[in-house]
C-alpha positions as CSV (number, residue, x, y, z in Angstrom):
1,M,27.5,76.0,57.2
2,R,23.6,77.4,57.8
3,M,22.9,77.5,61.3
4,K,20.1,78.8,63.5
5,V,19.5,78.4,67.3
6,Y,16.3,78.0,69.3
7,V,15.5,78.0,73.0
8,L,11.9,76.7,73.9
9,L,10.1,74.7,76.5
10,M,10.1,71.3,75.2
11,V,7.7,68.5,75.8
12,N,9.8,65.0,76.1
13,L,7.8,61.9,75.2
14,A,9.9,59.2,76.7
15,L,9.6,55.8,75.0
16,S,10.3,52.4,76.4
17,S,12.3,49.8,74.3
18,A,8.9,49.0,72.9
19,F,8.3,52.5,71.9
20,S,5.2,52.7,74.1
21,I,4.9,56.0,75.8
22,S,5.9,56.0,79.4
23,S,5.9,59.4,80.6
24,V,5.8,63.2,79.5
25,R,8.0,65.9,81.0
26,Y,8.9,69.6,80.4
27,F,12.3,71.3,80.5
28,I,13.9,74.2,78.8
29,C,16.6,73.4,76.1
30,F,17.7,74.7,72.7
31,F,18.3,73.3,69.4
32,V,20.5,74.0,66.7
33,E,19.5,74.0,63.0
34,I,22.1,72.5,60.7
35,G,22.0,72.3,56.9
36,E,19.7,73.4,54.1
37,D,18.1,71.8,51.2
38,K,18.5,73.1,47.8
39,D,17.9,71.7,44.3
40,I,20.7,71.4,42.0
41,T,19.3,74.3,39.9
42,D,19.2,76.5,42.7
43,V,22.7,75.5,44.0
44,N,24.5,76.1,40.6
45,K,22.6,79.4,40.0
46,G,25.3,82.2,39.5
47,Y,28.1,79.3,38.7
48,L,26.8,76.9,36.1
49,H,24.1,77.0,33.3
50,D,23.9,73.3,33.9
51,D,25.1,70.4,36.0
52,I,26.6,68.7,32.8
53,L,30.0,69.5,31.9
54,E,31.3,69.3,28.2
55,L,34.8,69.2,26.7
56,Q,35.6,72.0,24.9
57,S,36.8,69.5,21.8
58,M,33.9,67.1,22.2
59,Q,31.2,67.5,19.4
60,K,27.8,66.5,20.3
61,G,27.1,62.7,19.3
62,A,31.0,62.3,18.4
63,T,31.4,59.4,21.0
64,S,29.1,56.7,21.3
65,Y,27.3,56.0,24.7
66,V,29.1,52.5,24.6
67,S,32.6,53.9,24.4
68,R,31.8,56.1,27.6
69,R,31.2,53.3,29.9
70,W,33.5,52.8,32.7
71,T,35.4,49.8,33.6
72,L,34.2,48.3,36.6
73,P,34.8,48.7,39.7
74,V,35.0,52.5,39.0
75,S,37.9,54.0,40.5
76,Y,37.7,57.3,42.7
77,V,39.6,59.8,44.9
78,L,38.0,62.0,47.6
79,G,39.5,65.4,47.2
80,D,41.1,67.1,50.3
81,D,38.9,70.2,49.7
82,L,35.5,68.2,49.6
83,E,33.5,68.9,53.0
84,M,33.7,65.9,55.4
85,N,29.8,65.7,55.2
86,A,29.8,65.4,51.6
87,K,32.6,62.5,51.8
88,G,30.3,60.6,53.9
89,V,27.4,61.1,51.8
90,V,29.4,59.9,48.7
91,L,30.2,56.6,50.6
92,R,26.6,56.4,51.6
93,A,25.6,56.8,47.7
94,F,28.1,53.9,46.9
95,D,26.3,51.3,49.0
96,Q,23.0,52.4,47.2
97,F,24.6,51.6,44.0
98,R,26.0,48.5,45.3
99,L,22.6,47.2,46.9
100,K,20.5,47.9,43.8
101,S,22.9,47.5,40.7
102,C,26.1,45.9,39.5
103,I,28.2,49.1,39.8
104,D,31.0,49.0,42.3
105,F,33.4,51.7,43.4
106,K,36.9,51.4,44.8
107,P,39.7,53.9,46.0
108,K,42.0,54.4,43.2
109,D,45.1,52.6,43.2
110,L,47.1,52.2,40.1
111,E,44.4,52.5,37.7
112,K,44.8,55.1,34.9
113,N,41.2,56.5,34.7
114,Y,39.4,57.5,37.8
115,I,36.7,60.0,39.2
116,S,38.1,62.9,41.5
117,V,35.3,64.0,43.5
118,Q,36.2,67.7,44.3
119,K,34.4,70.9,46.0
120,L,34.2,73.3,42.9
121,S,31.5,75.6,42.3
122,G,28.1,74.0,42.4
123,C,27.2,70.2,41.5
124,S,28.5,69.1,38.2
125,S,29.9,66.1,36.2
126,F,30.6,65.1,32.8
127,V,28.4,62.4,31.1
128,G,30.3,59.0,30.9
129,R,33.9,58.6,30.8
130,V,35.1,61.4,28.4
131,Q,38.4,62.1,30.0
132,R,41.9,60.2,30.2
133,D,43.4,59.9,33.6
134,E,41.6,62.2,36.2
135,Q,38.1,63.2,35.5
136,V,36.4,65.7,37.8
137,L,32.9,65.5,39.4
138,S,32.0,68.3,41.6
139,I,30.1,68.0,45.1
140,G,30.3,71.7,46.2
141,R,28.5,73.4,49.0
142,Y,24.7,72.3,49.4
143,C,25.5,69.3,47.2
144,D,25.7,66.9,50.1
145,Q,22.5,65.2,49.8
146,I,22.5,61.6,48.8
147,S,20.1,62.2,45.8
148,T,22.4,65.1,44.3
149,V,25.4,62.7,44.4
150,E,23.6,59.8,42.9
151,H,22.4,62.3,40.3
152,E,26.0,63.6,39.7
153,F,27.4,59.9,39.6
154,L,24.8,58.4,37.4
155,H,25.9,61.4,34.8
156,A,29.4,60.1,35.3
157,L,28.1,56.5,34.6
158,G,26.7,58.1,31.1
159,F,23.1,59.0,32.0
160,Y,21.5,62.3,30.6
161,H,18.7,64.3,32.2
162,E,15.3,62.3,31.7
163,Q,13.6,65.1,30.1
164,S,16.3,65.2,27.6
165,R,15.3,61.8,26.0
166,Y,14.7,61.9,22.4
167,D,11.3,60.6,23.0
168,R,10.3,63.2,25.7
169,D,7.8,65.2,23.7
170,D,5.5,62.0,24.2
171,F,5.5,62.4,28.0
172,V,6.2,66.1,28.8
173,T,5.7,69.6,27.3
174,I,8.5,72.2,27.4
175,V,7.2,75.5,28.1
176,S,9.7,77.7,26.2
177,E,8.3,81.0,27.4
178,N,8.9,80.1,30.7
179,I,12.5,79.4,30.8
180,Q,14.7,82.0,31.8
181,T,16.7,83.9,29.2
182,G,19.9,81.9,28.2
183,F,19.0,78.6,29.6
184,E,17.1,77.5,27.0
185,R,19.9,75.0,25.8
186,N,19.4,73.0,29.1
187,F,16.2,71.7,27.6
188,R,17.7,70.3,24.6
189,K,16.8,66.8,23.4
190,T,19.8,64.3,23.0
191,S,19.9,62.2,19.8
192,S,19.2,58.5,19.5
193,T,22.9,58.0,18.5
194,S,24.6,59.7,21.3
195,S,22.4,58.5,24.3
196,T,20.1,55.4,24.6
197,N,17.3,54.8,27.4
198,Q,18.0,50.9,27.1
199,G,14.3,50.5,26.0
200,T,13.0,51.5,29.5
201,P,9.8,53.6,30.0
202,Y,9.9,57.2,30.4
203,D,10.5,57.7,34.1
204,Y,8.7,60.8,36.1
205,E,10.2,59.4,39.1
206,S,13.6,59.3,37.8
207,V,16.3,61.4,39.9
208,M,17.7,62.5,36.7
209,H,14.3,64.7,36.0
210,Y,14.4,68.2,36.2
211,S,11.4,69.6,38.7
212,K,8.4,71.5,37.0
213,N,9.9,74.7,37.7
214,A,13.4,74.2,36.7
215,F,15.1,77.5,35.4
216,T,11.5,79.3,35.4
217,N,11.5,83.0,34.8
218,G,8.7,83.4,37.2
219,N,6.1,83.1,34.8
220,G,4.8,79.7,35.4
221,S,6.2,75.9,34.9
222,T,8.8,75.2,32.4
223,I,7.8,71.4,32.2
224,I,4.3,70.1,32.1
225,T,3.7,66.4,32.5
226,K,1.3,64.8,29.7
227,D,-0.2,62.6,32.6
228,P,-1.1,65.5,35.3
229,K,-0.9,63.1,38.1
230,F,3.1,63.3,37.8
231,Q,3.2,67.1,37.8
232,D,4.2,67.4,41.6
233,V,6.4,63.8,41.1
234,I,9.0,65.0,38.5
235,G,12.2,66.3,40.3
236,Q,12.0,63.9,43.1
237,R,15.2,64.1,45.3
238,L,15.0,61.2,47.5
239,E,16.9,58.1,45.6
240,M,17.6,56.5,42.4
241,S,14.2,55.1,41.2
242,P,13.8,51.4,40.2
243,S,13.8,52.4,36.6
244,D,16.9,54.3,36.9
245,V,18.8,51.3,38.6
246,L,17.1,49.0,35.6
247,E,18.3,51.3,32.9
248,L,21.7,51.5,34.7
249,N,22.2,47.6,34.8
250,L,21.4,47.6,30.8
251,L,23.6,49.9,30.2
252,Y,26.3,48.0,31.8
253,K,24.9,44.5,30.7
254,C,24.7,43.0,34.0
255,N,22.4,40.8,36.0
256,S,23.7,40.8,39.5
257,T,24.2,43.3,42.4
258,I,27.1,43.9,44.4
259,A,25.6,44.1,47.9
260,F,22.0,42.5,47.9
261,K,22.0,38.4,48.8
262,M,18.3,37.5,49.4
263,Q,14.9,38.7,50.1
264,C,11.7,36.7,51.0
265,D,8.2,38.0,51.4
266,F,6.6,34.4,51.4
267,S,4.1,35.8,48.5
268,N,2.1,33.3,46.7
269,G,2.9,30.6,49.4
270,T,6.6,30.0,48.4
271,M,9.3,29.8,51.1
272,C,12.4,31.0,49.1
273,E,14.2,27.8,49.4
274,M,14.0,27.9,53.3
275,N,13.7,24.6,55.4
276,Q,12.1,24.3,58.9
277,C,12.0,21.7,61.4
278,S,11.2,21.5,65.3
279,Q,12.5,19.7,68.4
280,S,9.8,18.3,70.4
281,G,7.1,20.8,69.6
282,N,5.2,23.1,67.1
283,G,7.2,24.0,63.8
284,W,7.0,26.8,61.7
285,E,3.7,27.3,59.6
286,M,3.1,29.5,56.5
287,V,-0.2,31.0,57.1
288,T,-2.2,34.1,56.3
289,Q,-3.4,34.9,60.0
290,A,-2.5,33.6,63.4
291,V,-4.4,32.9,66.5
292,G,-3.4,35.4,69.0
293,G,-2.2,37.8,66.2
294,P,-1.2,39.1,63.6
295,S,-4.4,39.1,61.5
296,S,-2.3,39.7,58.4
297,D,0.9,39.5,56.6
298,H,3.1,42.8,56.5
299,T,3.9,42.9,52.9
300,S,0.3,43.6,52.2
301,L,-0.7,46.2,54.6
302,P,-2.1,49.4,53.5
303,S,0.2,52.4,52.9
304,G,0.5,55.8,51.2
305,S,1.1,54.1,47.9
306,N,-1.6,51.5,48.3
307,K,-4.2,52.7,50.6
308,A,-6.5,49.6,50.6
309,G,-3.5,47.4,50.7
310,D,-3.1,44.1,48.9
311,K,-5.1,40.9,49.4
312,S,-3.6,39.2,52.6
313,S,-0.7,37.3,51.7
314,Y,1.6,34.8,53.8
315,F,4.0,34.9,56.4
316,M,5.6,32.4,58.8
317,H,4.5,31.8,62.1
318,A,5.6,29.3,65.3
319,S,3.0,28.9,67.8
320,T,3.9,28.6,71.6
321,A,0.3,28.1,72.5
322,S,0.8,24.4,73.2
323,G,4.0,22.2,74.1
324,K,6.1,22.6,76.9
325,P,8.9,25.1,78.1
326,G,12.1,24.5,75.9
327,D,10.3,23.2,72.9
328,S,11.8,25.0,69.7
329,A,10.9,25.5,66.1
330,W,13.7,26.2,63.5
331,L,13.4,28.1,60.2
332,E,16.6,28.3,58.1
333,T,17.4,30.1,54.8
334,K,19.4,28.8,51.7
335,M,23.3,29.1,51.9
336,T,24.9,32.0,50.7
337,S,28.5,33.2,50.6
338,P,30.3,36.4,51.5
339,Q,31.5,38.0,48.5
340,R,32.8,41.4,49.7
341,D,35.9,42.3,51.3
342,C,34.3,43.5,54.2
343,H,32.9,40.5,56.0
344,V,29.6,42.4,57.4
345,Q,26.1,41.8,56.7
346,C,22.8,43.1,57.6
347,L,20.0,40.9,58.4
348,Q,16.3,42.8,58.1
349,F,13.1,41.3,58.9
350,Y,9.6,42.3,60.6
351,Y,8.2,40.3,63.5
352,Y,5.1,40.0,65.3
353,H,5.4,38.6,69.2
354,S,1.8,37.3,70.5
355,G,3.1,34.9,73.0
356,S,4.5,34.7,76.7
357,E,7.0,37.4,77.6
358,S,9.3,34.6,78.0
359,D,9.1,33.0,74.6
360,V,12.4,33.8,72.7
361,L,13.1,34.3,69.0
362,N,17.1,33.7,68.7
363,I,18.6,34.6,65.4
364,W,21.7,32.3,64.4
365,I,24.1,32.0,61.7
366,R,25.5,28.6,60.8
367,E,28.9,28.7,59.2
368,F,30.4,26.1,57.0
369,Q,34.2,25.4,56.8
370,D,34.2,24.0,53.5
371,E,32.1,21.7,51.2
372,K,32.7,18.7,53.1
373,D,31.6,20.4,56.5
374,N,27.5,19.0,56.5
375,K,26.9,20.4,60.1
376,G,28.7,23.6,60.3
377,T,28.7,25.9,63.3
378,L,26.3,27.8,64.9
379,R,26.9,31.4,66.5
380,L,24.1,33.4,68.1
381,M,23.7,36.8,66.6
382,G,20.5,38.5,68.1
383,Q,17.5,37.7,70.3
384,I,14.2,39.0,70.6
385,T,12.0,38.5,73.8
386,G,9.9,40.4,76.4
387,P,6.4,42.2,76.0
388,Q,3.8,41.1,73.2
389,T,3.8,43.6,70.2
390,S,0.4,45.2,68.9
391,H,2.1,45.8,65.2
392,W,4.6,44.4,63.1
393,K,8.0,45.5,64.1
394,L,11.3,46.3,62.0
395,H,14.4,44.5,63.4
396,H,17.9,44.5,62.1
397,V,20.6,42.1,63.0
398,S,24.3,42.6,62.3
399,L,26.2,39.6,61.0
400,N,30.0,38.9,60.4
401,A,29.9,35.9,58.5
402,T,33.3,35.1,56.9
403,K,32.3,31.5,55.3
404,H,29.4,29.8,53.4
405,F,26.8,30.4,55.9
406,Q,22.9,30.5,56.3
407,V,20.5,32.2,58.7
408,E,18.5,30.3,61.2
409,F,15.4,31.5,63.1
410,E,14.7,29.6,66.2
411,V,11.4,30.3,68.5
412,R,11.8,28.6,72.0
413,Q,9.1,28.4,74.1
414,G,9.1,30.0,77.6
415,K,7.7,29.2,80.9
416,G,4.7,31.5,80.9
417,S,1.5,30.9,79.2
418,S,1.0,31.6,75.6
419,K,-1.8,32.3,73.2
420,G,0.0,33.1,70.3
421,G,3.8,32.9,69.2
422,F,6.3,34.5,67.2
423,S,5.8,35.6,63.1
424,I,8.2,36.8,60.5
425,D,7.8,38.4,57.2
426,D,9.5,40.6,54.6
427,I,13.0,39.0,55.3
428,S,16.1,40.7,53.4
429,L,19.9,40.2,53.8
430,S,22.7,42.3,52.1
431,E,26.4,42.9,52.5
432,L,26.1,46.4,54.1
433,E,26.3,47.8,57.6
434,C,23.1,47.7,59.5
435,P,21.4,51.1,60.9
436,H,22.6,52.0,64.4
437,I,18.9,52.9,65.5
438,T,15.6,52.0,64.5
439,L,13.0,54.4,65.8
440,Q,9.2,52.9,65.1
441,I,6.3,54.9,66.1
442,D,3.1,53.2,65.6
443,D,-0.6,55.2,65.4
444,F,1.9,58.0,63.7
445,E,-0.7,60.1,62.4
446,N,-2.9,60.1,65.4
447,L,0.1,60.8,67.7
448,L,1.2,63.8,65.3
449,E,-2.3,65.5,65.4
450,T,-3.2,64.9,69.3
451,S,0.3,65.5,71.0
452,R,1.3,69.0,72.2
453,L,2.9,71.1,69.4
454,G,6.5,70.3,69.5
455,T,6.8,67.2,71.0
456,F,10.0,65.3,70.9
457,V,10.0,61.5,70.7
458,Y,13.3,60.1,71.9
459,S,15.2,57.0,71.4
460,P,17.0,55.4,74.6
461,R,20.5,56.4,75.0
462,Q,22.9,55.0,72.8
463,Y,26.9,54.5,72.5
464,S,28.8,54.6,69.5
465,R,31.8,52.3,69.1
466,E,33.9,54.8,70.4
467,G,32.0,55.5,73.5
468,Y,30.1,58.8,72.6
469,A,26.6,58.6,74.4
470,Y,23.8,60.1,72.5
471,R,20.3,59.8,71.6
472,V,18.1,60.7,68.4
473,A,14.6,62.4,68.4
474,V,11.7,62.9,66.1
475,R,10.1,66.3,66.6
476,L,6.3,66.4,66.0
477,S,4.6,69.5,64.6
478,R,1.2,68.6,63.6
479,T,1.8,68.9,60.0
480,Y,5.4,68.0,59.7
481,I,8.3,66.6,61.7
482,G,11.8,67.5,62.4
483,M,14.7,65.0,63.4
484,Y,17.7,65.6,65.6
485,V,20.6,64.0,67.4
486,Q,21.5,64.8,71.0
487,L,24.9,64.1,72.8
488,L,24.5,62.9,76.4
489,S,26.8,62.2,79.1
490,G,28.0,58.8,79.4
491,D,30.5,56.2,81.0
492,Y,33.3,56.9,79.0
493,D,33.3,60.9,78.7
494,D,36.9,61.2,80.2
495,Q,38.2,59.0,77.6
496,L,37.0,60.6,74.6
497,E,38.1,63.8,72.5
498,W,35.8,66.8,72.9
499,P,34.5,68.7,71.1
500,C,33.2,65.5,69.4
501,P,34.9,65.6,65.9
502,Q,34.1,64.3,62.4
503,R,30.9,61.9,63.4
504,Q,28.4,61.9,60.9
505,V,24.7,61.4,62.0
506,T,22.3,60.3,59.2
507,F,18.6,60.5,59.5
508,Q,16.5,58.6,57.4
509,M,12.6,58.3,56.9
510,L,12.2,54.6,55.8
511,D,10.3,53.8,52.8
512,Q,8.6,50.5,54.0
513,N,8.5,49.1,50.4
514,P,9.1,45.1,51.5
515,K,11.5,45.1,48.8
516,V,14.6,47.0,49.8
517,Q,15.9,47.6,46.3
518,L,12.7,49.4,45.1
519,Q,12.7,51.8,48.4
520,M,13.2,55.2,47.9
521,S,13.7,56.7,51.5
522,K,14.2,60.0,52.6
523,Q,17.8,60.8,54.1
524,R,19.7,63.7,55.2
525,S,23.2,63.8,56.8
526,I,25.0,66.1,59.2
527,T,28.6,66.0,60.4
528,T,30.0,67.2,63.8
529,D,32.2,70.1,63.6
530,A,34.4,70.8,66.5
531,N,34.9,74.4,65.9
532,L,31.1,75.1,65.6
533,S,30.0,77.5,68.3
534,G,27.4,79.9,69.4
535,S,27.6,83.7,70.0
536,S,28.8,83.0,73.4
537,G,31.6,80.6,72.4
538,T,30.2,77.6,73.5
539,F,31.1,74.8,71.4
540,Y,27.9,73.0,70.5
541,W,29.4,69.5,70.2
542,D,31.5,69.8,73.4
543,N,31.2,67.5,76.5
544,P,27.5,67.6,77.7
545,R,28.9,67.6,81.2
546,K,30.5,71.0,80.5
547,I,27.7,72.6,78.4
548,G,24.6,70.6,78.8
549,T,21.4,70.6,80.7
550,Q,20.5,68.2,83.4
551,I,17.8,65.7,82.2
552,K,16.3,62.4,83.5
553,D,15.9,59.6,81.1
554,E,13.0,57.1,80.4
555,N,14.3,55.1,83.3
556,G,14.6,58.2,85.5
557,E,18.5,58.3,85.4
558,L,20.1,61.6,85.9
559,M,22.3,63.0,82.9
560,F,23.5,65.7,81.1
561,A,22.2,66.5,77.4
562,G,23.9,68.9,74.9
563,P,21.7,71.0,72.5
564,L,19.5,69.1,69.8
565,M,21.2,69.5,66.4
566,G,19.6,68.9,63.2
567,R,16.4,69.8,61.3
568,S,13.5,71.3,62.4
569,Y,11.7,70.7,59.1
570,F,12.2,67.0,58.0
571,A,9.3,65.9,56.0
572,S,5.7,67.0,55.8
573,L,2.6,64.9,56.8
574,E,1.6,65.1,53.0
575,E,4.8,63.8,51.8
576,M,4.6,60.9,54.7
577,K,1.6,59.9,53.1
578,S,3.3,59.2,49.7
579,R,5.3,56.1,49.0
580,D,5.4,53.3,51.7
581,F,6.4,55.9,54.5
582,L,3.4,55.2,56.6
583,K,2.4,51.5,56.5
584,A,-0.6,50.4,58.6
585,E,0.0,53.9,60.4
586,S,3.4,53.0,61.6
587,A,6.5,55.3,60.7
588,I,10.1,54.0,60.7
589,F,12.9,56.4,61.4
590,I,16.5,54.8,61.0
591,F,19.8,56.4,62.2
592,S,23.5,55.8,61.8
593,F,26.2,57.5,64.1
594,Q,29.5,57.0,62.0
595,D,33.2,58.1,62.7
596,L,34.5,59.7,59.4
597,T,37.9,60.5,60.8
598,P,39.7,58.2,58.3
599,L,38.4,60.3,55.6
600,V,40.4,63.3,56.8
601,N,43.3,62.0,54.8
602,G,41.8,59.4,53.0
603,S,38.8,57.9,50.8
604,A,37.6,55.0,52.4
605,L,36.5,53.9,55.8
606,P,37.6,50.7,57.4
607,C,35.5,47.7,57.6
608,P,32.7,48.0,60.3
609,K,32.7,45.8,63.1
610,V,29.9,43.6,64.7
611,G,29.1,44.6,68.7
612,P,28.4,42.3,71.2
613,V,25.1,40.5,71.2
614,Q,23.0,41.4,73.9
615,I,21.2,38.1,75.2
616,T,18.6,38.0,78.1
617,H,17.9,34.1,77.8
618,P,21.1,32.1,76.8
619,P,20.5,29.2,74.8
620,T,20.9,25.7,76.3
621,N,20.1,23.4,73.5
622,Q,22.5,21.1,71.9
623,D,23.3,21.8,68.2
624,D,21.6,19.0,66.1
625,G,22.7,20.5,62.9
626,P,20.7,22.0,60.0
627,C,17.1,21.1,59.2
628,S,18.2,20.1,55.7
629,P,21.3,18.0,55.8
630,R,23.8,19.6,53.3
631,I,24.8,17.6,50.5
632,S,28.7,17.6,50.0
633,T,29.9,19.2,46.7
634,T,33.2,19.9,44.9
635,T,32.2,23.3,43.4
636,L,31.8,26.6,44.8
637,P,28.7,28.8,43.7
638,P,28.7,30.2,40.3
639,P,30.8,33.2,39.7
640,K,29.1,36.3,38.4
641,T,28.3,36.7,34.8
642,T,30.5,38.9,32.4
643,D,28.4,37.7,29.4
644,D,27.8,40.5,27.0
645,S,24.1,39.4,26.6
646,I,21.5,40.6,29.0
647,F,20.0,37.7,30.9
648,G,20.7,35.4,28.5
649,F,18.8,37.6,25.7
650,S,21.0,39.4,22.9
651,P,20.8,43.4,23.5
652,G,18.9,43.7,20.3
653,M,15.9,42.0,21.9
654,V,16.1,44.4,24.9
655,A,13.7,47.2,23.6
656,S,10.8,44.9,23.6
657,P,8.3,46.1,26.1
658,V,7.4,42.7,27.4
659,L,11.0,41.9,27.9
660,I,11.5,45.3,29.6
661,L,8.8,44.2,32.3
662,L,10.4,40.6,32.5
663,L,13.9,42.5,33.0
664,A,12.6,44.7,35.8
665,L,11.3,41.8,37.6
666,M,14.5,39.8,37.1
667,V,16.9,42.7,38.4
668,L,14.7,44.0,41.1
669,M,13.1,40.6,42.6
670,P,15.3,38.0,44.4
């Protein structure tokens, strides 16, 4: 593991729960650099000519791409030799496949054919299912980035490199004289009989594309894009692109996803089959701006990929400027049903609070016992209250519905005076675990420019499910940022195992595309190592009370803090200005702190648990049932299609450019 230790005078920017700067303090601390980013071509240097493995007996084009498809879900085993951090990243990559596509994975049981993920030399995979029984996929040292894991699994699912497409010469130029001697074969084109692009357009953003300098001999780029604006785009290592996902779904002839449930941005004035009602007060309204704020919806705000922003669209607003305390407005989603074995869901939305500090936004789920249950049972899952906001804020609510359910947003008027209310926009729901921390920094570019070099922006202290206390931090360095985690002293230190073992922390710079299935965020993961120590013999993940420095938190409480562990260089300002990493000058960073101990001798993690709900204002209302009475039915929601056609069209029609656009919309939009 690559590691460097730094000691420095730190500037601590303490944040309140609303992420406004409350104080600045200086103290001596040190941080430890963990991990290093390497492209697949660099990782494999000295080991492999390419990351595509081929059987000795397999002749090019002898097997069609159709016969190389896997039976879903794909069975897998995580090898004992696989690094613990890599195991966690593989499982995170599986969740991205589930969120965006119809591809699912399951730990091997009695299945004959399966993928064995091992730590061999470098990163590599066969293309498609070409071996009986065990088929090896290597995630070696430095391969534990989610983009690399997705890249290798896309190979296993049947993908060649994007620049190997048989039509690639219309989009890129391969500069043969700049290729290292002996690596020319890596730039061969595939034939139309041994591969297919499913009629999708050439994708410069594909995670399967080589970078411009792949296998260069030092004399210049090996790949030149015909369209110059994509020259620095090819070789991106964020995540699968939307076109990658579209091609994958077309290859496996499916029109559903495993974990995605719903999304609504209220564009064009549509409510996505939601219903609203009120109790003795103002109801929810669909508006383009609201008195007291906001002046625009969240969806159309300017960003790096759309600097001017779009024409203002709609969002939902519930006013508390009139009426009386206790009045409430309700907005309910359409009913949905859990499909996965783990009954955990993540509700994500943006909100804007312009009302009284005593106003409350409650987030409920209403579960229905069966088809004859018209009222259902309400459970409170989250609550937002307190000071007004000056920006749209991202919020996550963890749900644990086990039956047919719907989400209900209730705005309840408080006792204070109000000139506004609550607004919500860009709602999404998935059957995945929510991030554990959301750190939103508004007016980010100005803060980056004006803050003292090396300023740290901290989250409040958090507790993991097992009781480890920690906080996360973003380090501001004018033209780039770093990201860290820091163990803190806490209430349960005497009950925990030290040094802290096998906990994976994932840092993510969020692509704020309002459609979560189109997001291409940047993320990196590190995993605690109980044996990691410095030259003095100090274990870096040990009890902060034993090795840490005494500090004061944002509330002035004394505690001990261990070293900051992470990446001093996570992303440049230039990179943050691309895509939707900065939206209306707000940057959002999300973090997870996950126990990987079950992976020491296993290939799966137990279902996550939803923690207790933090309630400031306990609700007192009587449940009057849903806004729209549920009509009894004797049939369950229709099953997922197994039709060989694609959305009702025959495969022969798929190559139509117009139809491709239609398919993209149907696959990637709710």
